[in-house]
PAMITI-508687 format. One record per residue (C-alpha): residue in three letters; x negated, y, z. Coordinates in steps of 0.02 Angstrom, whole numbers, plus 32768, in hexadecimal, padded with zeros to 4 digits. Last residue first. Example, Ala and Ser with C-alpha at 12.3 -4.5 7.8 and 13.67 -1.06 7.14 Angstrom:
residues 2
Ser7D547FCB8165Ala7D997F1F8186
end
This chain:
residues 472
UnkADC511DFD924UnkAE71123AD8E2UnkAF00120ED96FUnkAF8911B6D91DUnkAF6C110FD966UnkAF6D1158DA0FUnkB01611A2D9F3UnkB01C1265D9D8UnkB04012C3DA70UnkB0E81304DA99UnkB14E139FDA6AUnkB1FD13AEDACFUnkB2841378DA54UnkB2D41421DA07UnkB3831446DA56UnkB413142ED9DDUnkB47514D5D99BUnkB3EE14F8D90DUnkB3FA144CD8C5UnkB4B61456D8CEUnkB4B914DFD84EUnkB5471538D893UnkB4C6158AD90BUnkB4771601D88DUnkB542164BD87BUnkB551165CD924UnkB4AA16B2D94DUnkB4CE1725D8CFUnkB579174ED906UnkB53D1761D9BAUnkB4A617DBD98EUnkB531183ED90CUnkB5A11850D9A3UnkB50B1886DA0BUnkB4EA1916D9A4UnkB5871963D9F0UnkB5361985DA8BUnkB4D61A37DA86UnkB54E1A74D9FCUnkB5E01A67DA81UnkB59E1AE1DAEBUnkB5461B44DA73UnkB5F11B63DA15UnkB6371BBFDAB0UnkB6DE1BA8DB11UnkB6D51BE7DBB8UnkB6C81B97DC66UnkB7391B28DCB7UnkB7B51AFEDC23UnkB7201B0BDBA1UnkB6821AD9DBDFUnkB6D21A57DC59UnkB74D1A15DBE6UnkB6DF1A15DB49UnkB65F19BDDBA3UnkB6C9193CDBD7UnkB70E1921DB32UnkB6631907DAF0UnkB63C18A2DB8FUnkB6C31822DB83UnkB6A3181CDAC6UnkB5F317F7DAD3UnkB605177ADB64UnkB6861715DAFEUnkB61B1716DA64UnkB57E16CCDAD5UnkB5F61653DB24UnkB63D160CDA80UnkB58A1608DA3BUnkB54515B0DAC7UnkB5D0153BDAE8UnkB5DD14FADA38UnkB68D148EDA59UnkB6A81495D989UnkB74B14D1D9A7UnkB7111557DA28UnkB676157DD9C7UnkB6F315A7D925UnkB76B1609D990UnkB6E21676D9F4UnkB67F1692D939UnkB71D16CED8E8UnkB74D1745D973UnkB69D1782D972UnkB6BD17A1D8B2UnkB719183DD8E3UnkB6931880D940UnkB614185CD8B2UnkB69118ABD839UnkB6951952D89DUnkB5D3194FD8A4UnkB5C1193BD7ECUnkB64419B8D7CCUnkB5EE1A32D838UnkB53D1A03D801UnkB5471A4DD73BUnkB59C1AEBD757UnkB5461AFED804UnkB4991B05D7B0UnkB4C91B77D722UnkB5281BF1D795UnkB4911BECD820UnkB4491C9AD7F8UnkB3BD1CD6D869UnkB3CD1D8ED899UnkB3AA1E0BD803UnkB3291E44D842UnkB2A91DF5D88EUnkB2931DBBD949UnkB2CE1D10D927UnkB23A1CF5D8A6UnkB1AE1D0ED927UnkB1511DADD921UnkB16F1E00D9C4UnkB15E1D3ADA2CUnkB0C51D20D9C8UnkB07F1DC4D9E7UnkB0B21DB7DAA3UnkB05C1D14DAC0UnkAFC91D58DB1FUnkB0371DD5DB88UnkB09A1D20DBC5UnkB0D01D52DC74UnkB0FA1E12DC7FUnkB1001E31DBC2UnkB1651DA7DB93UnkB1E01DCEDC25UnkB1E31E90DBF6UnkB2081E6ADB4CUnkB2981DE8DB5DUnkB3311E56DB39UnkB3001ECEDAC1UnkB2921E64DA4BUnkB30C1DD9DA47UnkB34F1DC8D9A1UnkB3E01D54D99BUnkB3FB1CA4D9BDUnkB4A21CD1DA05UnkB4FA1C32D9C1UnkB48B1BD8D953UnkB4E11B33D926UnkB59F1B11D920UnkB5F81A9DD98CUnkB6A01AF4D9C9UnkB71E1A7BD9A1UnkB71E1A32DA50UnkB7141AD8DA98UnkB7BA1B14DA44UnkB80A1A76DA7FUnkB7D41A8ADB39UnkB7FD1B4CDB2BUnkB8A71B16DAF0UnkB8C21A8BDB75UnkB8941B04DC03UnkB8F11B92DBC6UnkB98C1B19DBC2UnkB95E1AD4DC7CUnkB9381B91DCC2UnkB9E51BCCDC7BUnkBA3F1B2DDCC1UnkB9F31B4ADD6BUnkBA1C1C04DD7EUnkBA331C2DDE38UnkB9C41BA9DE82UnkB93E1BB5DDFFUnkB9491C79DE1AUnkB93A1C60DEC5UnkB8931BFADECCUnkB8461C6BDE2AUnkB8701D0CDE90UnkB82E1CD2DF3FUnkB78F1C8BDEE4UnkB7811D2FDE87UnkB7951D96DF2CUnkB7121D38DF77UnkB6831D37DEF1UnkB6A51DF9DEB2UnkB61D1E48DF31UnkB5A41DD0DF0AUnkB5BB1DC9DE43UnkB5D11E84DE21UnkB6081F06DE9FUnkB6AB1F50DE55UnkB65C1FC9DDECUnkB5F31F2FDDA6UnkB69D1ED2DD6FUnkB6F01F73DD2AUnkB6BD1F4DDC77UnkB63D1F79DBFBUnkB5F31ECCDBD3UnkB59A1E49DC37UnkB6171DF3DCA2UnkB6D01E43DC55UnkB6861E43DBA9UnkB6521D88DBB2UnkB6EC1D58DBFEUnkB74E1DA0DB68UnkB7DD1E19DB4FUnkB7A11EA5DBCBUnkB80E1ECEDC5DUnkB8331F99DC6EUnkB8EC1F80DC92UnkB8BA1F15DD33UnkB83E1F8FDD70UnkB88D1FC7DE07UnkB8CF1F25DE2CUnkB81C1ED7DE1EUnkB7E81F13DEC7UnkB8751EA6DF22UnkB8D31ED6DFA9UnkB9771E87DF6BUnkBA0C1F07DF89UnkBAA31EB4DF3FUnkBA7E1F14DEA4UnkB9CD1EC7DE8CUnkBA171E21DE91UnkBA731E04DDFCUnkBA171E71DD86UnkB97B1E20DDC1UnkB9AD1D73DDA3UnkB9E31D91DCEFUnkB9431E03DCD0UnkB8D71D76DD1FUnkB92A1CDFDCB4UnkB90F1D41DC0FUnkB8941CCCDBCCUnkB7F51D3DDBDCUnkB8161D72DC8AUnkB8281CBEDCB9UnkB7881C9ADC73UnkB73B1D2EDCDCUnkB7861CE6DD6EUnkB7481C3BDD56UnkB69F1C88DD40UnkB6B21CF0DDEDUnkB6E31C4EDE39UnkB6561BF1DE01UnkB5C61C69DE20UnkB57A1C30DED1UnkB53D1B83DE89UnkB50F1AEEDEDAUnkB4E71AFFDF7FUnkB4641AE1E015UnkB4241B73E056UnkB36F1B97E08CUnkB3461BF8DFD1UnkB2C61B91DF80UnkB2C31AEEDFD7UnkB3851AFDDFF6UnkB3A81B32DF3EUnkB3451AA9DF05UnkB3AF1A20DF6CUnkB44A1A74DF3CUnkB4321A31DE86UnkB3C4199BDE8FUnkB45C1955DEF6UnkB4B4194DDE54UnkB41B18FFDDE8UnkB3F51872DE72UnkB4A81849DE68UnkB4B1183ADDB4UnkB40F17CADDAAUnkB43F1765DE40UnkB4E01743DDF0UnkB490171CDD3FUnkB41716A0DDAAUnkB4A81637DDF5UnkB526165BDD6DUnkB52915C3DCF0UnkB5BB15E4DC83UnkB6321562DC58UnkB6661564DBA1UnkB727155BDB8AUnkB74314B8DB41UnkB792147BDBE4UnkB817150BDBD0UnkB8C01485DBD9UnkB8831422DC60UnkB84B14B6DCDCUnkB7A114AADD28UnkB769151EDC9BUnkB7C515ADDCE5UnkB75C15C2DD8BUnkB6C115D7DD1EUnkB7201649DCA2UnkB74A16ABDD57UnkB69A16AEDD7FUnkB67316F7DCD0UnkB6F1177DDCE7UnkB6A417B9DD93UnkB5F317BDDD4DUnkB6311827DCADUnkB6891899DD1CUnkB5F618C4DD88UnkB58518C5DCF2UnkB5FD194FDCA0UnkB5F419A7DD43UnkB53F19ABDD60UnkB51419CEDCA8UnkB5881A60DCB8UnkB5311A9CDD50UnkB4861A9ADCFDUnkB3CE1A58DD15UnkB41319D0DD84UnkB44F1960DD04UnkB3AA1958DC96UnkB3451937DD23UnkB3B318A9DD66UnkB3A5186DDCACUnkB2F4186CDCA8UnkB2E91814DD5EUnkB3571796DD25UnkB2EF1773DC82UnkB2501748DCEBUnkB2C316DCDD4AUnkB2FA167ADCBDUnkB240167CDC66UnkB20C1629DD17UnkB28515A6DD14UnkB26C1579DC56UnkB2DD15A1DBE7UnkB3411517DB8CUnkB3E71553DB7AUnkB45015F2DB70UnkB5021606DBB0UnkB5001663DC66UnkB44516A9DC5BUnkB44916D4DB9DUnkB4F41735DBB6UnkB4B9178FDC46UnkB41417C4DBF3UnkB47D17FBDB53UnkB4E81867DBC0UnkB44A18B2DC10UnkB3F318CEDB6EUnkB48C192BDB28UnkB49219ABDBB9UnkB3D919B4DBC0UnkB3C71A15DB0AUnkB42E1AA3DB66UnkB3B71ACDDBF8UnkB36E1B67DB8AUnkB2BE1B9CDB53UnkB3041B63DAA4UnkB2B01AE7DA28UnkB3141A4FDA67UnkB3BA1AB2DA35UnkB3801AD9D989UnkB3311A25D979UnkB3E419E4D9A4UnkB44D1A50D92BUnkB48819B3D8CBUnkB46E1965D826UnkB3BE1979D7F3UnkB360195AD89FUnkB3E018DAD8D2UnkB3C8187ED839UnkB30D1886D83BUnkB30B1855D8F3UnkB38517BCD8C6UnkB3131785D843UnkB2831786D8AFUnkB2D4173DD939UnkB31916B3D8CEUnkB2651694D88DUnkB208168CD925UnkB2971607D96FUnkB2961594D8D9UnkB2E21519D94EUnkB3631512D9D1UnkB3C215B1D9D0UnkB42415F3DA6BUnkB39A1600DAFDUnkB302162CDA8FUnkB36616A1DA26UnkB39D16FADACAUnkB2E816ECDB0FUnkB2AC174DDA81UnkB33117D2DA76UnkB30B17E3DB30UnkB25317FEDB0CUnkB2721871DA7AUnkB2E418D6DAF4UnkB25118DBDB73UnkB1C41905DAEBUnkB2361990DAA4UnkB26719E0DB3DUnkB1AC19E4DB80UnkB1701A2CDAD5UnkB2111AA6DADBUnkB1CA1AE5DB8EUnkB1131AE2DB86UnkB1111B4BDADEUnkB13B1BEDDB6CUnkB0861BDDDB92UnkB0151BF0DC39UnkB00C1B47DC53UnkB0481B51DD0DUnkB0CF1BDEDCEAUnkB1121B83DC5AUnkB1311AE4DCCDUnkB1731B56DD4BUnkB2041B54DCCAUnkB2481AB0DD28UnkB2651B34DDBAUnkB2D01B9FDD5CUnkB3381B0BDD0BUnkB3501AD3DDC2UnkB3751B8CDE09UnkB4351B7BDDD8UnkB46A1C23DD8EUnkB4F61CB4DDA0UnkB4AA1CDDDE4FUnkB4001CEDDE0EUnkB3891C9EDEA1UnkB2DA1CD4DEBBUnkB2481C5BDE99UnkB1F31CFEDE48UnkB1951C9BDDB5UnkB2071C14DD99UnkB28F1C84DDB2UnkB2651CF9DD2FUnkB2441C77DCAEUnkB3001C3FDCCAUnkB3421CE8DCD3UnkB2FD1D1CDC39UnkB3301C84DBC3UnkB3F41CA6DBEDUnkB3EA1D1CDB5AUnkB39E1C95DAEFUnkB2EE1C8EDAA1UnkB2A91C08DA26UnkB2081BD9DA4BUnkB17B1C1DD9DEUnkB1481C26D91CUnkB1FE1C10D8E7UnkB1CA1B7CD879UnkB1671B1DD909UnkB20D1B47D979UnkB28F1B10D8FFUnkB20F1A76D8EBUnkB2011A42D9A6UnkB29219BCD991UnkB2381973D8EBUnkB1931979D932UnkB1D2191DD9D4UnkB230189AD972UnkB188187AD902UnkB1321864D99AUnkB1AF17E6D9E5UnkB1A71781D939UnkB0E41784D939UnkB0DB1746D9EEUnkB15716B1D9CAUnkB0DF168BD933UnkB04C1692D994UnkB0901626DA21UnkB0CD15A1D9AEUnkB01F158CD96EUnkAFD21575DA11UnkB05914FEDA45UnkB0261499D9A6UnkAF7314ADD9AFUnkAF6A1481DA7DUnkAF9B13BEDA81UnkAF4D139BD9CFUnkAEA613E0DA1AUnkAEC1137BDABCUnkAEC212E3DA56UnkAE1D12F1D9F7UnkADE9124ADA26UnkAD3E11F0DA1F
end
């Protein structure tokens, strides 16, 4: 009598349990701020996205993809659906990344990395918000794993590609970073053919390209299904004008063209321009008086285009300064302030049964949440992790460690790309870089683990015991 089947099933069964427990631990760690708060964390933008899930009407300064994703909260009847979904998807992508970059003890590595990210970065605070920000890092890690990870079964690679595409499409900044990253990776794939650069890791780009292209096209496709119009964004020109107002380019341009008779509404208000882009768009400024987003769309585009032509060096200098500022801005907790004045109508309209939990959540108490102590610890650690990425890249290059080198390269490119997109093209804010800086600690941790060759090697496939080893 043979018990061979029990030996074949037992080991995979135990492995599944350990993997599931590790993923569950990471999910709970990512949800810890929301659980501690007593309710999902609410940001200023949360109201617009939740409203779009119920009205299916576009808001000109938002893309509709994350709003449609918030339909999950509408269907389930609870706003908790959003951070839970975000935590599960983030934990799963972390699991797939560990599987693709680590050769053994993967549940232990995943649990250890999850604890490190939860304690030393702002990732849990990002995942616990009703906001698309957590998907910025998820998209980058998905592209890195698809390009340089090893050993994932085909169906799991395509599932990871689908999650990566979802993560890309929920915000236009994710689209821009992912597109730039894909272009850079195709350039790397071409450069490795050159003899001096043959140590450079060659990415596998078929599935990664499908994921990025699908994520990019999902934005206008969503708009087409909801509005009948195929477009990416209708707010880019106005956002760029607001940035030009903040960095002084708009004032210099208006001072030059308005005396020449330029027919801009903004000429009448060039001496009233506020100091920051946020004040221009959301504060007490002439913006609403001039008609707001739609009325200013064409004028903003014309001003931006001509200002770049007339003041190219000033625009370039401002872009570089904003990129540097954005790269350095990595603190957690930006604008996580009480929202009882802002989100009440949306909460009462769509989730009345949860209003008490929202009203008495820690976020709504005075004084506002204080992240000073957390940032005093986490900011230096994350800066050190960013610097250590260059060390990991150099060591991996020398050791011909394709996986570590590729992961470090993707994360470095993405960190700089995110700083350019959010700083030079949008407007520097801590939350923009904080949402992706955790990738540096992840990549450094994986690189350190892979220094042990036992973790760098792929494990042998499981096999059945020999006949003479079967217990009768």
